[in-house]
C-alpha positions in Angstrom: -3.0 9.2 2.6 -6.3 10.4 4.0 -9.6 8.7 3.8 -12.8 10.1 2.1 -16.4 8.8 2.2 -19.6 10.3 1.0 -23.2 9.2 0.7 -26.5 10.2 -0.9 -29.6 8.0 -0.5 -32.4 6.9 1.9 -30.2 5.6 4.7 -29.1 7.7 7.7 -25.8 9.2 6.4 -24.2 9.3 9.8 -24.1 5.5 10.1 -22.9 5.0 6.5 -20.1 7.6 7.0 -18.9 6.3 10.3 -18.8 2.7 9.1 -16.9 3.8 6.0 -14.4 5.8 8.0 -13.8 2.8 10.2 -12.9 0.8 7.1 -10.6 3.6 5.9 -8.9 4.5 9.3 -5.7 2.7 8.1 -5.3 5.6 5.7 -5.0 8.2 8.5 -6.0 8.7 12.1 -4.8 12.2 13.2 -8.4 13.6 13.2 -11.8 12.9 11.6 -15.0 14.7 10.8 -18.3 14.6 8.9 -20.6 17.2 7.2 -24.2 16.0 7.1 -27.4 17.8 6.1 -29.7 18.5 9.0 -32.9 20.4 8.9 -32.1 22.2 5.6 -28.4 23.1 6.3 -25.1 21.3 6.6 -23.8 20.6 10.1 -20.1 19.9 10.6 -18.7 17.8 13.5 -15.0 17.2 13.9 -12.6 15.7 16.4 -8.9 15.4 17.0 -7.5 11.9 17.3 -8.8 8.6 16.2 -12.3 7.9 15.0 -13.5 7.0 18.5 -13.2 10.7 19.3 -15.5 11.6 16.5 -18.0 9.0 17.6 -18.0 10.6 21.0 -18.6 14.0 19.5 -21.6 12.6 17.5 -23.2 10.8 20.4 -26.8 11.9 20.8 -26.9 13.9 17.6 -29.5 13.1 14.9 -29.5 14.2 11.3 -32.5 14.4 9.0 -30.9 14.9 5.6 -30.1 12.4 2.9 -26.5 13.4 2.2 -23.1 13.7 3.9 -19.3 13.5 3.5 -16.7 12.3 5.9 -12.9 12.2 6.4 -10.1 10.7 8.4 -6.9 12.6 8.2 -3.2 11.8 7.9 -1.5 15.2 8.5 0.5 16.7 5.6 0.0 20.5 6.0 -0.6 21.6 9.6 -0.6 19.8 12.9 -3.4 17.6 14.2 -5.7 20.3 15.6 -9.5 20.8 15.4 -9.0 23.8 13.0 -7.0 21.6 10.6 -9.5 18.7 10.7 -11.8 18.1 7.7 -14.4 18.9 6.5 -13.5 22.5 5.6 -16.0 25.2 4.7 -16.2 28.5 2.9 -19.5 30.2 2.1 -21.9 27.4 1.1 -19.2 24.9 0.1 -18.1 21.9 2.3 -15.3 19.6 1.2 -13.1 16.7 2.2 -9.8 16.2 0.6 -7.0 13.6 0.1 -3.8 14.7 -1.5 -1.4 17.7 -1.7 -2.0 21.0 -3.4 1.5 22.1 -4.6 0.6 25.7 -5.5 -1.6 26.4 -2.4 0.6 29.3 -1.1 0.2 31.4 -4.2 -3.5 30.6 -4.4 -4.0 31.4 -0.8 -2.2 34.8 -1.2 -4.5 35.6 -4.2 -7.7 34.6 -2.3 -6.6 36.6 0.8 -6.2 39.7 -1.4 -9.9 39.1 -2.5 -11.1 39.2 1.1 -11.1 35.5 2.0 -10.3 34.6 5.5 -8.5 31.4 6.4 -8.9 29.5 9.7 -6.5 26.5 9.2 -3.0 25.7 8.2 -4.1 23.2 5.6 -3.7 23.3 1.8 -7.3 21.9 1.7 -8.8 25.2 2.8 -7.5 26.8 -0.4 -9.7 24.5 -2.5 -13.0 25.3 -0.7 -12.3 29.0 -0.9 -11.4 28.6 -4.6 -14.8 26.9 -5.3 -16.6 29.6 -3.3 -14.8 32.3 -5.3 -15.9 30.6 -8.6 -19.5 30.5 -7.4 -19.4 34.3 -6.9 -18.9 34.6 -10.7 -22.4 33.1 -11.2 -21.3 29.7 -12.3 -23.5 26.7 -11.5 -22.0 24.3 -8.9 -20.5 21.8 -11.3 -18.9 24.5 -13.4 -17.6 26.3 -10.3 -15.9 23.1 -9.2 -14.5 22.5 -12.7 -13.1 26.0 -13.0 -11.5 25.7 -9.5 -9.9 22.4 -10.4 -8.2 24.0 -13.4 -6.2 26.3 -11.1 -4.9 23.5 -8.8 -1.5 21.8 -9.2 -0.9 18.6 -7.3 -2.6 15.3 -6.6 -6.1 15.3 -5.0 -9.4 13.6 -4.5 -12.4 15.6 -3.2 -15.9 15.1 -1.9 -18.0 18.2 -2.1 -21.5 19.2 -0.9 -23.3 22.6 -0.8 -25.4 24.2 1.9 -28.3 24.9 -0.4 -28.3 21.6 -2.3 -29.2 18.3 -0.7 -29.8 16.6 -4.0 -26.2 16.4 -5.3 -23.0 14.8 -4.1 -19.8 15.7 -6.0 -16.6 13.6 -6.3 -13.4 14.8 -8.0 -10.3 12.9 -8.8 -6.9 14.0 -10.1 -3.9 11.9 -9.0 -5.4 10.4 -5.8 -7.7 7.4 -5.7 -11.5 7.8 -5.5 -14.3 5.4 -6.4 -18.1 5.8 -6.8 -20.3 3.0 -5.4 -23.5 2.3 -7.2 -26.5 1.0 -5.1 -30.3 0.9 -5.4 -31.5 4.5 -5.2 -28.2 5.5 -3.6 -24.6 6.4 -4.4 -21.4 6.4 -2.4 -17.9 7.8 -2.8 -14.8 6.5 -1.1 -11.0 6.4 -1.2 -11.0 2.7 -1.2 -13.4 -0.2 -1.8 -13.6 -1.5 1.8 -15.5 1.6 2.9 -18.6 0.6 0.9 -18.5 -3.2 0.6 -21.3 -3.6 3.2 -23.6 -1.7 0.8 -22.6 -2.5 -2.7 -20.0 -4.3 -4.8 -20.6 -2.2 -7.9 -18.1 0.6 -8.4 -16.9 3.1 -10.9 -13.2 3.9 -10.3 -12.8 7.6 -11.2 -9.9 8.5 -13.4 -7.7 11.6 -13.4 -9.4 14.9 -14.2 -12.9 13.5 -13.7 -15.9 14.9 -11.8 -18.8 12.7 -10.7 -22.1 14.4 -10.0 -24.4 12.0 -8.1 -28.0 12.0 -7.1 -29.9 9.2 -5.4 -30.9 7.9 -8.8 -28.0 8.4 -11.1 -24.4 9.5 -11.4 -22.9 11.4 -14.3 -19.3 11.9 -15.0 -17.5 14.7 -16.8 -13.9 15.6 -17.4 -12.1 18.8 -16.7 -12.8 19.9 -20.3 -16.5 19.7 -19.6 -17.0 16.6 -21.7 -19.3 13.7 -20.7 -17.6 10.5 -19.9 -19.7 7.3 -20.2 -18.8 4.6 -17.7 -20.2 1.3 -16.7 -19.9 0.1 -13.1 -17.7 -3.0 -12.5 -18.4 -5.8 -10.0 -15.9 -6.2 -7.2 -15.3 -9.9 -6.2 -14.3 -9.0 -2.6 -17.0 -9.2 0.0 -17.6 -7.6 3.4 -16.4 -10.8 5.2 -13.0 -10.2 3.8 -12.8 -6.9 5.7 -13.4 -8.5 9.1 -10.7 -9.9 11.4 -12.1 -13.4 11.4 -11.5 -14.0 15.1 -7.9 -12.7 15.1 -7.0 -9.8 17.5 -5.5 -7.7 14.6 -5.8 -7.6 10.9 -2.0 -8.0 10.7 -2.1 -11.4 12.3 -5.0 -12.5 10.2 -3.2 -11.5 7.0 0.0 -13.3 8.1 -2.0 -16.5 8.5 -3.7 -16.0 5.1 -0.4 -16.3 3.3 -0.4 -20.0 2.5 -3.8 -19.6 0.8 -3.1 -16.4 -1.1 0.3 -17.6 -2.3 -1.4 -20.8 -3.6 -4.0 -18.8 -5.4 -1.3 -16.5 -6.9 0.7 -19.5 -8.1 -2.4 -21.2 -9.5 -3.1 -18.1 -11.5 0.2 -18.0 -13.3 1.2 -21.6 -13.9 -0.1 -24.3 -16.2 -0.1 -27.3 -13.9 -0.5 -29.7 -16.8 2.6 -28.6 -18.6 4.4 -27.2 -15.4 5.3 -23.9 -17.2 4.4 -20.3 -16.5 1.1 -19.0 -17.9 0.7 -15.3 -18.6 -1.9 -15.6 -21.3 -3.4 -12.2 -20.6 -0.1 -10.4 -20.5 -0.4 -7.6 -23.0 3.3 -7.5 -23.9 4.2 -9.3 -27.1 6.6 -12.2 -26.7 8.8 -10.5 -29.3 9.1 -7.5 -27.1 10.1 -9.6 -24.0 12.6 -11.5 -26.1 14.4 -8.2 -27.1 14.5 -6.9 -23.5 18.1 -6.1 -22.6 17.6 -4.5 -19.2 15.1 -4.6 -16.4 14.4 -1.8 -13.9 12.2 -2.5 -10.9 10.7 0.7 -9.3 8.9 0.5 -6.0 8.7 2.0 -2.5 8.8 0.5 1.0 8.0 -3.2 1.3 7.4 -3.5 -2.5 11.0 -2.2 -3.0 12.3 -5.1 -0.9 10.2 -7.5 -2.9 12.0 -6.1 -6.0 15.4 -6.7 -4.4 14.5 -10.4 -4.1 13.3 -10.5 -7.7 16.5 -8.9 -8.9 18.3 -12.2 -8.1 15.6 -14.1 -10.0 15.8 -12.0 -13.2 19.5 -12.0 -13.3 20.0 -15.7 -12.5 17.1 -17.2 -14.5 16.7 -14.8 -17.4 20.3 -13.5 -17.4 19.1 -9.9 -17.8 20.9 -7.1 -16.0 18.4 -5.8 -13.4 18.4 -2.8 -11.1 16.0 -2.0 -8.3 15.2 1.6 -7.8 13.4 3.6 -5.2 10.6 5.2 -7.1 10.9 8.4 -5.0 14.5 8.8 -6.3 14.1 7.4 -9.8 11.6 9.9 -11.0 13.9 12.9 -10.1 17.0 11.4 -11.8 17.8 11.3 -15.5 17.3 7.5 -16.0 18.6 5.7 -19.0 15.7 3.6 -20.5 14.6 2.8 -24.0 12.5 0.4 -26.0 14.7 -2.5 -24.9 14.1 -1.7 -21.2 11.4 -3.4 -19.1 10.3 -1.3 -16.2 8.4 -3.3 -13.6 6.4 -1.0 -11.3 5.5 -2.8 -8.0 2.7 -1.3 -5.8 0.3 -3.1 -3.5 -2.4 -0.3 -3.9 -1.6 0.6 -7.5 -1.8 4.2 -6.4 1.6 5.0 -4.9 2.4 8.5 -6.0 6.1 8.1 -6.5 5.8 4.9 -8.3 3.2 6.4 -10.6 5.6 9.2 -11.4 8.2 6.6 -12.3 5.7 4.8 -14.6 5.0 8.0 -16.5 8.6 8.8 -16.8 9.4 5.3 -18.1 6.7 5.5 -20.8 7.9 8.9 -21.9 11.4 7.3 -22.4 9.9 4.6 -24.6 10.3 1.7 -22.1 7.8 -1.1 -21.8 6.2 -0.7 -18.4 4.7 -3.6 -16.5 2.6 -3.0 -13.4 2.4 -5.5 -10.5 -0.4 -4.6 -8.2 -3.0 -6.0 -5.9 -5.8 -3.7 -7.0 -7.4 -4.0 -10.4 -8.3 -0.8 -12.2 -6.0 1.2 -10.0 -4.0 4.0 -11.6 -0.6 2.4 -12.0 -1.9 -0.6 -14.0 -4.1 1.6 -16.1 -1.2 3.9 -17.1 1.3 1.1 -17.7 1.8 -0.8 -20.9 0.5 -4.0 -19.3 -0.4 -5.3 -15.8 -0.4 -8.4 -13.7 -2.0 -8.8 -10.3 -1.3 -10.7 -7.1 -4.1 -12.6 -5.5 -3.4 -11.3 -2.0 -7.0 -10.1 -1.6 -7.8 -7.1 0.6 -4.9 -6.1 2.9 -6.0 -3.8 5.8 -3.1 -3.8 8.2 -0.8 -0.8 7.5 2.3 -3.1 7.8 2.3 -5.2 4.6 2.6 -8.9 4.9 0.7 -11.1 2.4 1.2 -8.5 -0.4 5.0 -8.9 0.0 5.0 -12.7 -0.3 2.5 -12.7 -3.2 4.6 -10.1 -5.0 7.7 -12.2 -4.7 5.8 -15.3 -5.8 4.5 -13.6 -8.9 7.9 -12.1 -9.8 9.5 -15.5 -9.4 7.1 -17.0 -12.0 7.6 -14.0 -14.3 11.4 -14.5 -14.2 10.9 -18.1 -15.2 8.5 -17.0 -18.0 11.1 -14.6 -19.5 13.8 -17.2 -19.1 11.8 -19.5 -21.3 11.3 -16.8 -23.9 15.0 -15.9 -23.9 16.0 -19.6 -23.7 18.3 -19.0 -20.7 16.7 -22.0 -19.0 15.5 -25.3 -20.4 11.9 -26.2 -20.2 12.9 -29.0 -17.8 14.7 -26.7 -15.5 11.8 -24.3 -15.4 9.4 -27.2 -14.8 11.6 -28.3 -11.9 11.5 -24.8 -10.4 7.7 -24.6 -10.7 7.4 -28.1 -9.2 9.3 -26.7 -6.2 7.2 -23.6 -6.1 4.0 -25.7 -5.8 5.2 -26.8 -2.4 5.6 -23.2 -1.1 2.2 -22.9 0.5 2.9 -26.0 2.6 6.4 -24.6 3.6 4.8 -21.3 4.6 2.3 -23.3 6.7 5.2 -25.1 8.4 6.8 -21.7 9.1 3.6 -20.5 10.8 3.8 -23.4 13.2 6.8 -21.5 14.9 4.2 -19.0 16.1 4.2 -20.2 19.8 8.0 -20.2 20.0 8.3 -16.7 18.4 5.6 -15.4 20.9 7.8 -16.7 23.7 10.9 -15.1 22.2 9.1 -11.8 22.0 8.6 -11.9 25.8 12.4 -12.0 26.1 13.3 -9.4 23.4 10.6 -6.7 23.5 12.5 -4.4 26.0 15.6 -4.0 23.8 16.0 -0.5 22.3 17.6 -1.5 19.0 18.0 -4.5 16.7 20.2 -5.5 13.8 19.0 -7.9 11.1 21.5 -9.6 8.8 21.4 -11.9 5.7 23.2 -12.4 2.4 22.1 -12.8 -1.2 18.3 -13.7 -1.2 18.0 -13.2 2.5 19.5 -9.7 2.6 16.2 -8.2 1.4 14.4 -10.3 4.0 16.6 -8.7 6.7 15.7 -5.3 5.4 12.0 -6.2 5.5 12.3 -7.7 8.9 13.8 -4.6 10.3 11.2 -2.4 8.6 8.4 -4.4 10.1 9.8 -4.1 13.6 10.2 -0.3 13.2 6.8 0.1 11.7 4.7 -1.5 14.4 6.9 -1.6 17.6 8.7 1.8 17.2 12.0 0.1 18.0 15.1 1.2 16.1 16.1 -1.6 13.7 18.5 -1.8 10.8 19.0 -4.5 8.1 22.4 -5.2 6.6 24.0 -7.5 4.2 25.9 -9.7 6.6 29.2 -9.2 4.7 28.9 -5.4 5.3 28.9 -5.6 9.1 32.7 -5.3 9.3 32.6 -2.1 7.2 31.1 -0.1 10.1 27.9 -1.4 11.7 29.8 -4.0 13.8 31.1 -1.1 15.9 27.7 -1.0 17.5 27.6 -4.6 18.4 27.7 -5.3 22.2 25.9 -7.4 24.9 22.9 -5.1 24.6 22.2 -5.5 20.9 20.1 -8.4 19.5 21.1 -9.4 16.0 18.6 -11.5 14.0 20.8 -13.7 11.8 19.1 -15.3 8.7 21.2 -18.3 7.6 20.3 -21.0 5.1 22.3 -23.7 3.5 23.6 -22.7 0.2 26.7 -21.6 -1.8 27.8 -19.0 0.8 26.8 -20.7 4.0 30.3 -20.7 5.4 30.8 -17.0 4.7 27.5 -16.1 6.4 28.5 -18.1 9.4 31.8 -16.3 9.6 29.9 -13.1 9.8 27.7 -14.4 12.6 30.7 -15.7 14.5 32.2 -12.1 14.3 29.1 -10.9 16.1 29.4 -13.7 18.7 33.0 -12.6 19.3 31.8 -9.1 20.3 29.1 -10.4 22.7 26.2 -9.6 20.4 22.9 -11.4 21.2 22.4 -13.8 18.4 18.8 -14.7 17.4 19.5 -17.4 14.8 16.9 -18.3 12.2 18.1 -21.3 10.1 17.3 -24.8 9.0 16.2 -27.1 11.8 19.2 -29.3 11.5 21.8 -26.4 11.5 23.6 -27.4 14.7 26.4 -24.9 14.0 24.1 -21.9 14.0 22.1 -23.2 16.9 25.2 -23.7 19.0 26.2 -20.0 18.8 22.7 -18.5 19.0 21.3 -17.2 22.3 17.9 -18.2 20.8 17.2 -20.3 17.7 14.2 -20.5 15.4 14.3 -23.8 13.4 12.9 -23.5 9.9 11.7 -26.1 7.4 14.0 -27.2 4.7 13.2 -25.2 1.6 14.7 -24.8 -2.0 17.3 -22.1 -1.9 15.4 -19.8 -4.3 12.2 -19.9 -2.1 14.0 -19.2 1.2 12.9 -15.5 1.1 9.3 -16.5 1.2 9.7 -19.1 4.0 12.0 -16.9 6.2 9.8 -13.9 5.9 7.2 -15.5 8.1 9.2 -15.4 11.4 10.2 -11.8 10.6 6.5 -10.8 10.5 5.6 -12.8 13.6 8.5 -11.5 15.7 7.6 -7.9 14.9 4.0 -8.6 15.6 4.4 -10.2 19.0 7.0 -7.7 20.1 4.5 -4.9 19.2 1.8 -6.8 21.1 4.1 -6.8 24.2 4.8 -3.1 23.8 1.1 -2.3 23.5 1.4 -0.3 20.3 -1.4 0.1 17.7 -0.5 -2.7 15.4 -2.9 -2.2 12.5 -2.7 1.6 12.6 0.9 2.6 13.7 1.6 6.2 14.3 2.6 8.5 11.4 2.0 5.8 8.8 -0.8 5.2 6.3 -1.6 2.2 4.1 -1.6 3.8 0.7 0.9 6.6 0.1 -0.8 8.7 -2.5 1.2 11.9 -1.9 4.9 12.5 -2.5 
């Protein structure tokens, strides 16, 4: 959840660290700090609040050394105070940390009994004292780190430097993401690729239980068993321009507008346009295995979970396979029933979500085939799964996910058709027709984006309400859930999503003239039933914001406000109707003046439980 950067090389570390932290601030923004060599010793500067506070604290300071580490914090243990801000120090050791140490209390008690004094409430401080304690045994620095790591339980990524050594930068990963960037006569470490893209596109993603020891000229990697690990840097296709806002006021709005392009690129990747069939040539799951699948479980968290709920309809209708969607945070602590005829699809934008990773490991232990769907290559979940497929969303910076959601649904739609062909539950002609409809999706999303001005005007009317309901049925029920989540995430307005048919089972008691209800309605097999649900809300004076097909006069007539949508094939309506959900949340948040790209209490990649 926190962001780590580190640098060793000929540049001024202060500038590299600050720029990297700006790129990682979406991972946490409760406090920030740096530790940089200056005149033969390490100087630590920390500040509470966003990165601008650290910049103020650094103003006028100059550093002479070639090495430094930095951190932006999302609080897990201890409040947002200066004492709890990173970097932490003990003796000659300085560290920054992302993750959670599960056994920190027993380790802390042991260290206190040996005379160590603690100054913070964090679990991180245990690590720095543990390394300091190992140094007292006479171990060299690398060995002291390795021995200390063997005592830790939990998920963590660390950057470490020492007071008496300006020639080595240490990076440690076990369960939390960390990469090494390789430049000319310089090396970088970071929690995520954007932090270093301005300097290099060559990276080494560290794997669990690995320690990187970097000088300006080289970087060696060893595992916790003290064995050397050969690794070749890989080239990242993203560039620094992708990290910029491109003239938009917020990353979120930029990423909303990128959806027609990234959906098109995702579709192009997984269909054969000549034959109009799915194309998963690189999928490392034998066709025979997919043919024998009797059950699908989709495990995910947050927005990815809602993408899974949409896909549940696709897999059951197209491939006729019983499908369940599970919250990964719950799945891993149950006793799930899975076997070699179960396909587990793990959906995670970052590929590092801790709960989803736990579900992946459990699934593989049970003998299931595990397929990862991620946006980040070489991330942990794809590596630990049986096979992986990737969305083409590109870098997503805004904490509130937008384009990752729509590209996940697009990919899962094509995958469901692929399995349907294998299991012969759809004819090739029916699959080709579905794909033909899918190729029009980028254009349909573009048409949805043309409602932006109208939605901005509606935000002016609705931003002062204290609560919202969102309702939909079948394919639009998950979109209602996602719409409510977006509003909560960035505007801090209480919002709940419901299956429209469930309103009469309790939630309708809250409907009155002060409650806006966003009603998602599309022509289809249950149109009349959905409209009956909407009319029940009208009868109780609820404020109806109708979102439906442009020619739907029945919905328009009973709506206080109406957003007309382009006509879309029924199975693609979740992707088309998601756009106004995103734009409404965005423009309400703009009116409320919240921090849209970095909403309070949230972080982009949830790498802790």
